[in-house]
MDAnalysis code that builds the backbone (N, CA, C; Angstrom):
import MDAnalysis as mda
import numpy as np

u = mda.Universe.empty(732, n_residues=244, atom_resindex=np.repeat(np.arange(244), 3), trajectory=True)
u.add_TopologyAttr("name", ["N", "CA", "C"] * 244)
u.add_TopologyAttr("resid", np.arange(1, 245))
u.add_TopologyAttr("resname", ["MET", "ASN", "MET", "SER", "PHE", "ASP", "MET", "SER", "ASP", "VAL", "LYS", "ASN", "THR", "LEU", "SER", "PRO", "LEU", "GLY", "HIS", "LEU", "ARG", "VAL", "ALA", "ILE", "ASN", "LEU", "GLY", "ASN", "PRO", "VAL", "LEU", "ALA", "GLN", "ARG", "ASP", "GLY", "GLU", "GLY", "GLU", "LEU", "LYS", "GLY", "VAL", "SER", "VAL", "ASP", "LEU", "ALA", "ARG", "ALA", "PHE", "ALA", "SER", "GLU", "LEU", "ASP", "VAL", "PRO", "ALA", "LYS", "LEU", "TYR", "ALA", "TYR", "ASP", "ALA", "ALA", "GLY", "LYS", "VAL", "PHE", "GLU", "ALA", "LEU", "GLU", "VAL", "GLY", "GLU", "TRP", "ASP", "LEU", "ALA", "PHE", "LEU", "ALA", "ILE", "GLU", "PRO", "PHE", "ARG", "ALA", "GLU", "LYS", "ILE", "ALA", "PHE", "SER", "LYS", "PRO", "TYR", "VAL", "ILE", "ILE", "GLU", "GLY", "THR", "TYR", "LEU", "VAL", "LYS", "THR", "ASP", "SER", "GLY", "PHE", "GLN", "GLY", "VAL", "ALA", "ASP", "LEU", "ASP", "LYS", "SER", "GLY", "VAL", "THR", "ILE", "GLY", "VAL", "GLY", "LYS", "GLY", "ALA", "ALA", "TYR", "ASP", "LEU", "TYR", "LEU", "SER", "ARG", "THR", "LEU", "SER", "ASN", "ALA", "THR", "LEU", "VAL", "ARG", "ALA", "PRO", "THR", "SER", "ALA", "GLY", "ALA", "VAL", "ASP", "ILE", "PHE", "LEU", "ALA", "GLU", "ARG", "LEU", "ASP", "ALA", "ALA", "ALA", "GLY", "VAL", "ARG", "GLN", "PRO", "LEU", "GLU", "GLN", "PHE", "ALA", "LEU", "GLN", "ASN", "ASP", "GLU", "VAL", "ARG", "VAL", "LEU", "PRO", "ASP", "SER", "PHE", "THR", "GLN", "ILE", "ARG", "GLN", "ALA", "MET", "ALA", "ILE", "PRO", "ILE", "GLU", "ARG", "THR", "HIS", "ALA", "ALA", "ALA", "TYR", "VAL", "GLN", "ASP", "PHE", "ILE", "GLN", "ARG", "HIS", "ILE", "GLY", "SER", "GLY", "PHE", "VAL", "ALA", "GLU", "SER", "LEU", "SER", "LYS", "SER", "GLY", "GLN", "GLY", "GLU", "VAL", "HIS", "VAL", "PRO", "PRO", "HIS"])
u.atoms.positions = np.array([
    [-19.169, 5.215, -18.291],
    [-18.592, 3.882, -18.292],
    [-18.259, 3.447, -19.715],
    [-17.167, 2.741, -19.876],
    [-16.771, 2.244, -21.189],
    [-17.632, 1.044, -21.549],
    [-18.526, 1.216, -22.517],
    [-19.498, 0.176, -22.836],
    [-18.931, -0.934, -23.706],
    [-17.642, -0.889, -24.030],
    [-17.040, -1.960, -24.812],
    [-16.843, -3.225, -23.979],
    [-17.048, -3.124, -22.678],
    [-16.892, -4.286, -21.804],
    [-18.226, -5.015, -21.644],
    [-18.153, -6.329, -21.551],
    [-19.315, -7.141, -21.205],
    [-19.461, -7.081, -19.692],
    [-20.302, -6.163, -19.214],
    [-20.381, -5.921, -17.789],
    [-20.935, -7.107, -17.019],
    [-21.754, -7.905, -17.647],
    [-22.257, -9.101, -16.975],
    [-21.115, -10.073, -16.682],
    [-20.223, -10.225, -17.661],
    [-19.072, -11.107, -17.479],
    [-18.116, -10.544, -16.427],
    [-17.859, -9.224, -16.498],
    [-16.975, -8.590, -15.520],
    [-17.540, -8.752, -14.112],
    [-18.844, -8.509, -13.987],
    [-19.507, -8.600, -12.683],
    [-19.420, -10.012, -12.117],
    [-19.676, -11.003, -12.938],
    [-19.627, -12.391, -12.474],
    [-18.209, -12.824, -12.135],
    [-17.249, -12.288, -12.870],
    [-15.851, -12.654, -12.632],
    [-15.311, -12.045, -11.353],
    [-15.625, -10.778, -11.132],
    [-15.026, -10.066, -10.006],
    [-15.861, -10.093, -8.732],
    [-17.124, -10.460, -8.847],
    [-17.961, -10.580, -7.639],
    [-18.805, -11.853, -7.724],
    [-18.150, -13.013, -7.733],
    [-18.863, -14.282, -7.926],
    [-19.865, -14.613, -6.825],
    [-19.729, -13.993, -5.658],
    [-20.648, -14.267, -4.550],
    [-21.821, -13.286, -4.515],
    [-21.856, -12.379, -5.493],
    [-22.939, -11.412, -5.537],
    [-22.633, -10.122, -4.807],
    [-21.473, -10.057, -4.184],
    [-20.980, -8.818, -3.580],
    [-19.476, -8.768, -3.789],
    [-18.910, -7.588, -3.661],
    [-17.480, -7.397, -3.889],
    [-16.757, -7.385, -2.540],
    [-15.921, -8.390, -2.327],
    [-15.143, -8.463, -1.079],
    [-13.822, -7.722, -1.299],
    [-13.630, -6.660, -0.555],
    [-12.471, -5.785, -0.772],
    [-11.560, -5.795, 0.446],
    [-10.290, -6.069, 0.205],
    [-9.285, -6.007, 1.262],
    [-8.746, -4.593, 1.362],
    [-8.862, -4.005, 2.538],
    [-8.362, -2.656, 2.797],
    [-7.170, -2.765, 3.739],
    [-6.028, -2.260, 3.274],
    [-4.788, -2.339, 4.055],
    [-4.616, -1.093, 4.912],
    [-4.836, -1.235, 6.214],
    [-4.653, -0.123, 7.135],
    [-3.197, 0.063, 7.530],
    [-2.338, -0.832, 7.049],
    [-0.916, -0.700, 7.342],
    [-0.272, 0.484, 6.643],
    [-0.933, 1.013, 5.638],
    [-0.433, 2.200, 4.931],
    [-1.450, 3.327, 5.106],
    [-1.228, 4.220, 6.074],
    [-2.216, 5.270, 6.356],
    [-2.360, 6.312, 5.259],
    [-1.492, 6.295, 4.255],
    [-1.693, 7.170, 3.107],
    [-2.948, 6.743, 2.347],
    [-3.209, 5.446, 2.327],
    [-4.272, 4.890, 1.497],
    [-5.572, 4.645, 2.239],
    [-5.499, 4.316, 3.505],
    [-6.709, 3.992, 4.263],
    [-6.501, 4.300, 5.735],
    [-7.562, 4.770, 6.363],
    [-7.530, 5.103, 7.774],
    [-8.906, 4.801, 8.370],
    [-9.009, 4.942, 9.687],
    [-10.318, 4.932, 10.350],
    [-10.592, 6.343, 10.867],
    [-11.845, 6.770, 10.756],
    [-12.193, 8.084, 11.278],
    [-12.453, 8.000, 12.776],
    [-12.903, 9.104, 13.370],
    [-13.112, 9.151, 14.809],
    [-14.148, 8.165, 15.313],
    [-15.015, 7.704, 14.430],
    [-16.043, 6.736, 14.808],
    [-15.668, 5.315, 14.418],
    [-14.437, 5.150, 13.921],
    [-13.977, 3.808, 13.569],
    [-14.329, 3.351, 12.171],
    [-14.953, 4.248, 11.384],
    [-15.334, 3.886, 10.021],
    [-14.131, 4.017, 9.081],
    [-14.076, 3.124, 8.097],
    [-12.981, 3.145, 7.138],
    [-13.122, 4.326, 6.186],
    [-11.988, 4.953, 5.879],
    [-11.973, 6.047, 4.916],
    [-10.631, 6.026, 4.200],
    [-10.491, 6.896, 3.182],
    [-9.247, 6.976, 2.433],
    [-9.449, 6.656, 0.968],
    [-8.410, 6.871, 0.185],
    [-8.545, 6.725, -1.261],
    [-8.877, 5.300, -1.667],
    [-8.295, 4.291, -1.031],
    [-8.610, 2.918, -1.428],
    [-10.059, 2.575, -1.081],
    [-10.570, 3.126, 0.009],
    [-11.969, 2.899, 0.377],
    [-12.895, 3.551, -0.643],
    [-12.582, 4.785, -1.022],
    [-13.410, 5.488, -2.006],
    [-13.390, 4.771, -3.362],
    [-12.220, 4.307, -3.776],
    [-12.118, 3.571, -5.043],
    [-12.893, 2.261, -4.976],
    [-12.810, 1.573, -3.851],
    [-13.521, 0.302, -3.705],
    [-15.024, 0.505, -3.858],
    [-15.542, 1.530, -3.235],
    [-16.991, 1.775, -3.300],
    [-17.415, 2.212, -4.690],
    [-16.583, 3.026, -5.338],
    [-16.903, 3.446, -6.702],
    [-16.872, 2.258, -7.657],
    [-15.920, 1.370, -7.449],
    [-15.799, 0.184, -8.306],
    [-17.019, -0.718, -8.128],
    [-17.405, -0.965, -6.873],
    [-18.582, -1.799, -6.615],
    [-19.840, -1.170, -7.207],
    [-19.918, 0.157, -7.150],
    [-21.080, 0.847, -7.711],
    [-21.177, 0.624, -9.217],
    [-20.025, 0.671, -9.898],
    [-20.042, 0.408, -11.347],
    [-20.475, -1.023, -11.651],
    [-20.100, -1.965, -10.801],
    [-20.511, -3.357, -11.007],
    [-21.953, -3.590, -10.563],
    [-22.504, -2.603, -9.851],
    [-23.861, -2.691, -9.308],
    [-23.992, -3.846, -8.320],
    [-23.003, -3.926, -7.421],
    [-23.034, -4.923, -6.346],
    [-22.659, -4.231, -5.040],
    [-23.044, -4.784, -3.898],
    [-22.615, -4.207, -2.621],
    [-21.118, -4.422, -2.412],
    [-20.474, -3.470, -1.747],
    [-19.066, -3.624, -1.371],
    [-18.991, -4.032, 0.090],
    [-18.263, -5.106, 0.352],
    [-18.002, -5.527, 1.722],
    [-16.509, -5.333, 1.978],
    [-16.199, -4.430, 2.905],
    [-14.812, -4.062, 3.158],
    [-14.265, -4.842, 4.346],
    [-13.076, -5.413, 4.150],
    [-12.412, -6.175, 5.198],
    [-11.061, -5.523, 5.472],
    [-10.859, -5.078, 6.707],
    [-9.635, -4.358, 7.064],
    [-8.548, -5.308, 7.539],
    [-7.342, -5.076, 7.072],
    [-6.147, -5.809, 7.501],
    [-5.135, -4.788, 7.998],
    [-4.338, -5.177, 8.995],
    [-3.396, -4.209, 9.550],
    [-2.020, -4.249, 8.910],
    [-1.854, -5.072, 7.869],
    [-0.565, -5.147, 7.182],
    [-0.768, -5.687, 5.776],
    [0.037, -5.184, 4.826],
    [-0.056, -5.645, 3.435],
    [0.266, -7.135, 3.327],
    [1.222, -7.600, 4.130],
    [1.556, -9.019, 4.101],
    [0.367, -9.890, 4.445],
    [-0.483, -9.419, 5.341],
    [-1.665, -10.186, 5.727],
    [-2.720, -10.179, 4.613],
    [-2.783, -9.085, 3.854],
    [-3.673, -9.055, 2.686],
    [-3.242, -10.114, 1.687],
    [-1.940, -10.191, 1.442],
    [-1.436, -11.180, 0.489],
    [-1.689, -12.603, 0.988],
    [-1.488, -12.834, 2.263],
    [-1.749, -14.156, 2.835],
    [-3.221, -14.530, 2.720],
    [-4.115, -13.545, 2.855],
    [-5.550, -13.797, 2.770],
    [-5.975, -14.251, 1.382],
    [-5.194, -13.883, 0.365],
    [-5.481, -14.332, -0.991],
    [-5.411, -15.852, -1.092],
    [-4.502, -16.453, -0.333],
    [-4.308, -17.904, -0.377],
    [-5.575, -18.666, -0.010],
    [-6.390, -18.076, 0.848],
    [-7.617, -18.752, 1.277],
    [-8.858, -18.101, 0.674],
    [-8.647, -17.276, -0.356],
    [-9.758, -16.718, -1.123],
    [-10.649, -15.761, -0.373],
    [-10.056, -14.900, 0.466],
    [-10.865, -14.000, 1.291],
    [-11.318, -12.731, 0.573],
    [-10.699, -12.393, -0.560],
    [-11.079, -11.139, -1.208],
    [-11.122, -11.263, -2.728],
    [-11.887, -10.333, -3.326],
    [-12.006, -10.239, -4.783],
    [-11.181, -9.085, -5.344],
    [-10.981, -8.071, -4.515],
    [-10.262, -6.856, -4.922],
    [-9.430, -6.379, -3.740],
    [-8.222, -5.915, -4.038],
    [-7.363, -5.376, -2.988],
    [-6.597, -4.182, -3.531],
    [-5.911, -3.493, -2.633],
    [-5.086, -2.337, -2.988],
    [-3.708, -2.576, -2.392],
    [-2.750, -2.873, -3.271],
    [-1.415, -3.272, -2.836],
    [-0.359, -2.630, -3.723],
    [0.865, -2.594, -3.220],
    [1.980, -2.115, -4.031],
    [2.390, -3.187, -5.029],
    [2.758, -2.743, -6.219],
    [3.209, -3.667, -7.268],
    [4.572, -4.228, -6.876],
    [4.661, -5.551, -6.825],
    [5.890, -6.238, -6.458],
    [5.995, -7.520, -7.273],
    [7.191, -7.861, -7.779],
    [7.339, -9.092, -8.579],
    [6.867, -10.343, -7.850],
    [7.159, -10.453, -6.562],
    [6.740, -11.628, -5.791],
    [5.226, -11.754, -5.761],
    [4.546, -10.645, -5.564],
    [3.088, -10.669, -5.514],
    [2.486, -10.921, -6.890],
    [3.165, -10.452, -7.931],
    [2.636, -10.566, -9.296],
    [2.530, -12.007, -9.771],
    [3.113, -12.935, -9.047],
    [2.955, -14.353, -9.381],
    [1.523, -14.818, -9.118],
    [0.818, -14.115, -8.223],
    [-0.531, -14.533, -7.851],
    [-1.573, -13.435, -7.998],
    [-1.125, -12.248, -8.416],
    [-2.013, -11.091, -8.497],
    [-1.851, -10.403, -9.843],
    [-2.977, -9.945, -10.400],
    [-2.949, -9.075, -11.581],
    [-3.137, -7.642, -11.093],
    [-2.168, -6.772, -11.404],
    [-2.190, -5.389, -10.938],
    [-2.657, -4.442, -12.039],
    [-3.325, -3.372, -11.612],
    [-3.601, -2.264, -12.526],
    [-2.349, -1.411, -12.635],
    [-2.422, -0.355, -13.440],
    [-1.359, 0.646, -13.393],
    [-1.442, 1.329, -12.031],
    [-0.352, 1.931, -11.556],
    [-0.403, 2.588, -10.245],
    [-1.299, 3.824, -10.246],
    [-1.987, 4.019, -9.130],
    [-2.807, 5.215, -8.970],
    [-2.191, 6.187, -7.961],
    [-1.209, 5.721, -7.208],
    [-0.483, 6.544, -6.250],
    [0.965, 6.061, -6.231],
    [1.908, 6.982, -6.148],
    [3.316, 6.618, -6.004],
    [3.842, 7.285, -4.735],
    [4.369, 6.465, -3.840],
    [4.873, 6.980, -2.570],
    [6.316, 6.538, -2.372],
    [6.996, 7.175, -1.456],
    [8.410, 6.895, -1.227],
    [8.615, 5.959, -0.045],
    [9.566, 5.048, -0.206],
    [10.038, 4.243, 0.900],
    [11.348, 4.831, 1.403],
    [11.430, 5.096, 2.704],
    [12.629, 5.712, 3.257],
    [12.865, 5.209, 4.674],
    [13.798, 5.825, 5.375],
    [14.181, 5.367, 6.709],
    [13.951, 6.422, 7.781],
    [13.545, 5.952, 8.941],
    [13.521, 6.724, 10.172],
    [14.761, 6.338, 10.980],
    [15.516, 7.321, 11.408],
    [16.745, 7.059, 12.165],
    [16.777, 7.956, 13.397],
    [17.699, 7.673, 14.310],
    [17.872, 8.526, 15.481],
    [18.435, 9.883, 15.042],
    [18.007, 10.935, 15.690],
    [18.425, 12.282, 15.330],
    [19.940, 12.436, 15.360],
    [20.569, 11.798, 16.326],
    [22.018, 11.961, 16.480],
    [22.840, 10.905, 15.741],
    [22.192, 10.099, 14.895],
    [22.943, 9.103, 14.139],
    [23.725, 9.774, 13.013],
    [24.688, 9.065, 12.494],
    [25.509, 9.612, 11.417],
    [24.949, 9.373, 10.031],
    [23.802, 8.716, 9.923],
    [23.224, 8.398, 8.616],
    [22.637, 9.651, 7.971],
    [23.086, 9.939, 6.749],
    [22.612, 11.122, 6.030],
    [21.796, 10.780, 4.791],
    [21.921, 9.561, 4.297],
    [21.185, 9.129, 3.115],
    [20.946, 7.637, 3.174],
    [20.036, 7.140, 2.345],
    [19.657, 5.725, 2.425],
    [20.833, 4.791, 2.121],
    [21.753, 5.219, 1.269],
    [22.896, 4.362, 0.923],
    [23.786, 4.093, 2.130],
    [23.750, 4.979, 3.110],
    [24.577, 4.811, 4.304],
    [24.161, 3.596, 5.130],
    [22.938, 3.122, 4.941],
    [22.413, 2.055, 5.796],
    [22.834, 0.652, 5.372],
    [23.224, 0.492, 4.119],
    [23.544, -0.862, 3.648],
    [24.985, -1.225, 3.997],
    [25.196, -1.425, 5.287],
    [26.522, -1.772, 5.791],
    [26.416, -2.922, 6.781],
    [27.457, -3.697, 6.869],
    [27.490, -4.807, 7.810],
    [27.282, -4.301, 9.229],
    [26.431, -4.992, 9.976],
    [26.158, -4.609, 11.355],
    [24.989, -3.678, 11.532],
    [24.486, -3.089, 10.447],
    [23.328, -2.200, 10.517],
    [22.046, -3.029, 10.571],
    [21.147, -2.662, 11.477],
    [19.874, -3.374, 11.627],
    [18.717, -2.435, 11.320],
    [17.744, -2.934, 10.552],
    [16.633, -2.114, 10.065],
    [15.312, -2.824, 10.362],
    [14.414, -2.135, 11.040],
    [13.087, -2.681, 11.291],
    [12.180, -2.488, 10.089],
    [11.416, -3.533, 9.742],
    [10.458, -3.458, 8.626],
    [9.168, -4.177, 9.018],
    [8.074, -3.803, 8.372],
    [6.822, -4.526, 8.524],
    [6.853, -5.765, 7.636],
    [6.640, -6.916, 8.222],
    [6.722, -8.185, 7.481],
    [5.779, -8.202, 6.286],
    [6.335, -8.485, 5.107],
    [5.535, -8.614, 3.898],
    [5.153, -7.312, 3.238],
    [5.545, -6.175, 3.824],
    [5.255, -4.876, 3.199],
    [6.070, -4.738, 1.914],
    [5.664, -3.822, 1.054],
    [6.352, -3.651, -0.228],
    [7.827, -3.352, -0.016],
    [8.121, -2.523, 0.982],
    [9.521, -2.167, 1.192],
    [10.305, -3.309, 1.841],
    [9.628, -4.200, 2.578],
    [10.298, -5.415, 3.066],
    [10.723, -6.270, 1.875],
    [9.802, -6.475, 0.931],
    [10.119, -7.287, -0.245],
    [11.236, -6.635, -1.064],
    [11.152, -5.312, -1.210],
    [12.172, -4.604, -1.995],
    [13.544, -4.692, -1.320],
    [13.592, -4.385, -0.040],
    [14.872, -4.403, 0.666],
    [15.444, -5.815, 0.770],
    [14.580, -6.802, 0.865],
    [15.056, -8.193, 0.899],
    [15.796, -8.545, -0.380],
    [15.376, -7.950, -1.498],
    [16.018, -8.202, -2.786],
    [17.293, -7.391, -2.967],
    [17.329, -6.205, -2.403],
    [18.367, -5.249, -2.806],
    [19.466, -4.980, -1.777],
    [19.199, -5.172, -0.500],
    [20.250, -4.935, 0.496],
    [21.312, -6.026, 0.428],
    [22.548, -5.621, 0.497],
    [23.656, -6.578, 0.429],
    [24.255, -6.883, 1.798],
    [24.201, -5.916, 2.719],
    [24.939, -6.064, 3.971],
    [24.106, -5.861, 5.235],
    [23.154, -4.940, 5.217],
    [22.350, -4.670, 6.408],
    [21.426, -5.849, 6.713],
    [20.966, -5.913, 7.956],
    [20.077, -6.981, 8.408],
    [18.690, -6.434, 8.669],
    [17.659, -7.097, 8.133],
    [16.276, -6.707, 8.367],
    [15.730, -7.431, 9.592],
    [15.020, -6.683, 10.426],
    [14.353, -7.244, 11.600],
    [12.863, -7.006, 11.402],
    [12.084, -8.074, 11.282],
    [10.685, -7.949, 10.865],
    [9.723, -7.860, 12.042],
    [8.805, -6.910, 11.929],
    [7.707, -6.747, 12.873],
    [6.416, -7.184, 12.175],
    [5.368, -7.517, 12.915],
    [4.125, -7.979, 12.282],
    [3.458, -6.949, 11.379],
    [3.621, -5.653, 11.686],
    [2.976, -4.592, 10.911],
    [3.964, -3.468, 10.628],
    [3.555, -2.551, 9.758],
    [4.408, -1.395, 9.448],
    [4.601, -0.507, 10.667],
    [3.533, -0.263, 11.413],
    [3.667, 0.533, 12.641],
    [4.576, -0.171, 13.629],
    [4.510, -1.492, 13.644],
    [5.360, -2.260, 14.541],
    [6.834, -2.129, 14.219],
    [7.154, -1.788, 12.963],
    [8.559, -1.600, 12.591],
    [9.168, -0.438, 13.364],
    [8.384, 0.613, 13.579],
    [8.871, 1.749, 14.371],
    [9.012, 1.342, 15.833],
    [8.034, 0.580, 16.319],
    [8.094, 0.123, 17.714],
    [9.336, -0.722, 17.966],
    [9.623, -1.646, 17.046],
    [10.773, -2.535, 17.242],
    [12.089, -1.770, 17.074],
    [12.086, -0.771, 16.197],
    [13.254, 0.109, 16.034],
    [13.608, 0.785, 17.361],
    [12.596, 1.277, 18.053],
    [12.825, 1.956, 19.320],
    [13.126, 0.975, 20.450],
    [12.333, -0.096, 20.533],
    [12.469, -1.030, 21.653],
    [13.784, -1.797, 21.620],
    [14.212, -2.177, 20.409],
    [15.423, -2.986, 20.288],
    [16.644, -2.174, 19.881],
    [16.463, -0.849, 19.843],
    [17.563, 0.063, 19.516],
    [18.242, -0.304, 18.193],
    [17.393, -0.499, 17.188],
    [17.912, -0.770, 15.850],
    [18.460, 0.530, 15.258],
    [19.103, 0.404, 14.115],
    [19.687, 1.591, 13.474],
    [18.653, 2.403, 12.700],
    [17.589, 1.748, 12.239],
    [16.597, 2.456, 11.427],
    [15.299, 1.665, 11.383],
    [14.238, 2.348, 10.968],
    [12.974, 1.701, 10.620],
    [12.649, 2.097, 9.190],
    [12.293, 1.134, 8.371],
    [11.906, 1.414, 6.989],
    [10.398, 1.600, 6.912],
    [9.962, 2.477, 6.007],
    [8.526, 2.672, 5.868],
    [8.171, 3.691, 4.817],
    [6.897, 4.018, 4.776],
    [6.368, 5.034, 3.869],
    [6.677, 6.410, 4.455],
    [7.112, 7.330, 3.607],
    [7.592, 8.626, 4.094],
    [6.573, 9.357, 4.955],
    [5.328, 9.473, 4.510],
    [4.369, 10.329, 5.220],
    [4.147, 9.914, 6.680],
    [3.821, 8.648, 6.978],
    [3.643, 8.302, 8.391],
    [4.924, 8.398, 9.205],
    [6.079, 8.128, 8.585],
    [7.340, 8.290, 9.307],
    [7.565, 9.753, 9.667],
    [7.251, 10.648, 8.728],
    [7.432, 12.070, 9.008],
    [6.460, 12.553, 10.079],
    [5.237, 12.018, 10.069],
    [4.279, 12.377, 11.112],
    [4.797, 11.956, 12.484],
    [5.383, 10.771, 12.551],
    [5.937, 10.287, 13.815],
    [7.100, 11.166, 14.256],
    [7.952, 11.528, 13.311],
    [9.130, 12.336, 13.639],
    [8.744, 13.733, 14.127],
    [7.637, 14.275, 13.604],
    [7.185, 15.593, 14.049],
    [6.840, 15.610, 15.536],
    [6.448, 14.449, 16.044],
    [6.031, 14.359, 17.445],
    [7.124, 13.780, 18.349],
    [8.270, 13.440, 17.768],
    [9.341, 12.804, 18.529],
    [10.678, 13.371, 18.089],
    [11.235, 14.273, 18.872],
    [12.440, 14.968, 18.432],
    [13.710, 14.126, 18.518],
    [13.576, 12.887, 19.012],
    [14.755, 12.025, 19.065],
    [14.965, 11.246, 17.770],
    [14.061, 11.422, 16.800],
    [14.190, 10.731, 15.517],
    [14.007, 11.705, 14.369],
    [14.495, 11.313, 13.188],
    [14.327, 12.117, 11.973],
    [14.189, 11.176, 10.784],
    [13.684, 11.702, 9.680],
    [13.492, 10.927, 8.453],
    [14.538, 11.359, 7.432],
    [15.160, 10.405, 6.778],
    [16.171, 10.736, 5.781],
    [15.529, 11.458, 4.595],
    [16.268, 12.370, 3.956],
    [15.677, 13.190, 2.894],
    [15.474, 12.459, 1.570],
    [16.219, 11.375, 1.346],
    [16.067, 10.660, 0.080],
    [15.286, 9.362, 0.309],
    [15.099, 8.588, -0.738],
    [14.304, 7.356, -0.651],
    [15.068, 6.198, -1.271],
    [14.741, 4.987, -0.801],
    [15.373, 3.804, -1.392],
    [14.529, 3.200, -2.504],
    [13.250, 3.572, -2.581],
    [12.417, 3.088, -3.685],
    [11.176, 3.954, -3.825],
    [10.580, 3.912, -5.003],
    [9.271, 4.492, -5.256],
    [8.265, 3.345, -5.211],
    [7.311, 3.418, -4.326],
    [6.335, 2.344, -4.136],
    [5.103, 2.659, -4.968],
    [4.789, 1.779, -5.917],
    [3.680, 1.995, -6.845],
    [2.447, 1.239, -6.350],
    [1.469, 1.989, -5.866],
    [0.256, 1.399, -5.322],
    [-0.770, 1.194, -6.435],
    [-1.382, 0.003, -6.446],
    [-2.290, -0.343, -7.541],
    [-3.501, -1.113, -7.031],
    [-4.500, -1.224, -7.893],
    [-5.602, -2.144, -7.631],
    [-5.141, -3.548, -7.987],
    [-5.660, -4.528, -7.270],
    [-5.190, -5.903, -7.444],
    [-6.364, -6.876, -7.450],
    [-6.306, -7.852, -8.370],
    [-7.293, -8.928, -8.398],
    [-6.549, -10.259, -8.492],
    [-7.166, -11.354, -8.063],
    [-6.501, -12.655, -8.157],
    [-6.100, -12.976, -9.594],
    [-4.929, -13.587, -9.757],
    [-4.347, -13.810, -11.082],
    [-5.253, -14.622, -11.989],
    [-6.057, -15.529, -11.407],
    [-6.912, -16.369, -12.243],
    [-8.080, -15.599, -12.852],
    [-8.235, -14.344, -12.462],
    [-9.313, -13.526, -13.012],
    [-8.779, -12.475, -13.990],
    [-7.666, -12.763, -14.607],
    [-6.995, -11.768, -15.447],
    [-7.816, -11.342, -16.666],
    [-8.795, -12.140, -17.088],
    [-9.587, -11.709, -18.246],
    [-10.474, -10.508, -17.894],
    [-10.561, -10.165, -16.593],
    [-11.265, -8.945, -16.194],
    [-10.293, -7.807, -15.895],
    [-9.001, -8.068, -16.064],
    [-7.988, -7.070, -15.705],
    [-8.091, -5.810, -16.554],
    [-8.503, -5.947, -17.817],
    [-8.612, -4.780, -18.692],
    [-9.653, -3.801, -18.154],
    [-10.719, -4.332, -17.577],
    [-11.731, -3.448, -17.003],
    [-11.186, -2.718, -15.774],
    [-10.444, -3.428, -14.928],
    [-9.832, -2.805, -13.751],
    [-8.891, -1.682, -14.194],
    [-8.119, -1.970, -15.232],
    [-7.199, -0.953, -15.767],
    [-7.956, 0.259, -16.283],
    [-9.022, 0.021, -17.013],
    [-9.830, 1.116, -17.542],
    [-10.421, 1.943, -16.409],
    [-10.905, 1.267, -15.386],
    [-11.499, 1.954, -14.234],
    [-10.495, 2.898, -13.581],
    [-9.304, 2.414, -13.301],
    [-8.347, 3.248, -12.571],
    [-7.844, 4.397, -13.442],
    [-7.701, 4.163, -14.745],
    [-7.296, 5.257, -15.628],
    [-8.350, 6.358, -15.656],
    [-9.607, 5.963, -15.696],
    [-10.685, 6.962, -15.700],
    [-10.726, 7.745, -14.391],
    [-10.473, 7.068, -13.289],
    [-10.580, 7.732, -12.000],
    [-9.344, 8.564, -11.657],
    [-8.234, 8.270, -12.306],
    [-7.088, 9.187, -12.228],
    [-7.371, 10.414, -13.087],
    [-7.805, 10.171, -14.324],
    [-8.032, 11.254, -15.276],
    [-9.121, 12.221, -14.854],
    [-10.128, 11.738, -14.157],
    [-11.238, 12.605, -13.735],
    [-10.899, 13.454, -12.518],
    [-9.777, 13.144, -11.878],
    [-9.420, 13.847, -10.649],
    [-9.956, 13.183, -9.394],
    [-10.655, 12.065, -9.550],
    [-11.250, 11.367, -8.400],
    [-10.182, 10.974, -7.383],
    [-9.069, 10.403, -7.859],
    [-8.016, 9.939, -6.945],
    [-7.412, 11.104, -6.181],
    [-7.063, 12.173, -6.894],
    [-6.461, 13.341, -6.250],
    [-7.411, 13.967, -5.231],
    [-8.695, 14.058, -5.589],
    [-9.677, 14.644, -4.675],
    [-9.848, 13.783, -3.429],
    [-9.851, 12.466, -3.595],
    [-10.000, 11.567, -2.461],
    [-8.799, 11.666, -1.526],
    [-7.602, 11.726, -2.093],
    [-6.402, 11.883, -1.278],
    [-6.458, 13.182, -0.483],
    [-6.866, 14.260, -1.135],
    [-6.958, 15.554, -0.461],
    [-7.981, 15.509, 0.671],
    [-9.112, 14.862, 0.416],
    [-10.183, 14.772, 1.410],
    [-9.723, 14.039, 2.667],
    [-8.825, 13.056, 2.507],
    [-8.346, 12.281, 3.653],
    [-7.030, 12.809, 4.218],
    [-6.663, 14.045, 3.804],
    [-5.474, 14.667, 4.360],
    [-4.168, 14.219, 3.756],
    [-4.220, 13.642, 2.556],
    [-3.023, 13.120, 1.901],
    [-2.782, 13.816, 0.561],
    [-3.085, 15.092, 0.500],
    [-3.050, 15.821, -0.761],
    [-1.683, 15.989, -1.388],
    [-0.602, 15.771, -0.611],
    [0.735, 15.950, -1.171],
    [1.265, 14.686, -1.851],
    [0.529, 13.601, -1.808],
    [0.965, 12.341, -2.406],
    [0.915, 12.445, -3.935],
    [1.887, 11.840, -4.602],
    [1.975, 11.940, -6.063],
    [1.008, 10.979, -6.747],
    [0.182, 11.536, -7.628],
    [-0.714, 10.733, -8.473],
    [-0.113, 10.729, -9.872],
    [0.186, 9.546, -10.433],
    [0.814, 9.512, -11.763],
    [-0.179, 9.948, -12.835],
    [0.314, 10.416, -13.976],
    [-0.585, 10.799, -15.075],
    [-1.316, 9.579, -15.604],
    [-2.535, 9.809, -16.084],
    [-3.327, 8.678, -16.577],
    [-2.999, 8.380, -18.030],
])
């Protein structure tokens, strides 16, 4: 541990209730999942527990089924630490670490559609399902000029609404979209991406004087191989971990 930090101050700042309340986003299965017994697992879960251990406080994990719901929970002070994609809109209320995972945002389309790349989708009359408040919803809301977004409550729901309402595409994280496509030959995933989604640790903006410690923590856990090993353990070994 880097002893240049006042750990008593960090501990009081980030766990004012005597335990660390951590928001776990199950809307992104690259980062968090439930095992066969319903227990939380994944890289964000492993990082949360390691972080709480360094603070010497218990970790209390709270699962949310969508990133948008994690952000909404911040408004009522439900968590001390979260794992979210870096987004300008969120950065108004959240202090982010450097990214520990970089994933692709892309589209799921019908196998027989004429779409060959993500640029083909930004046309008048094209409809795209997205999970409300997800990083790619925020990104596409800023960048699409012509296509229409149709929002579902969760990221998984974006695929459901794509199929049920016969939309042109569903936006999402590449890995779960590809898993779905492997089991459904009527759909395919486009080969390119519309954005690189930078996943980071997040704390409430008013606690920014502890942000340097969060940054130090994630850099150490990238550099030690902890992040890569955790991803591999949860079946996500092909995900890109940025250099520390």
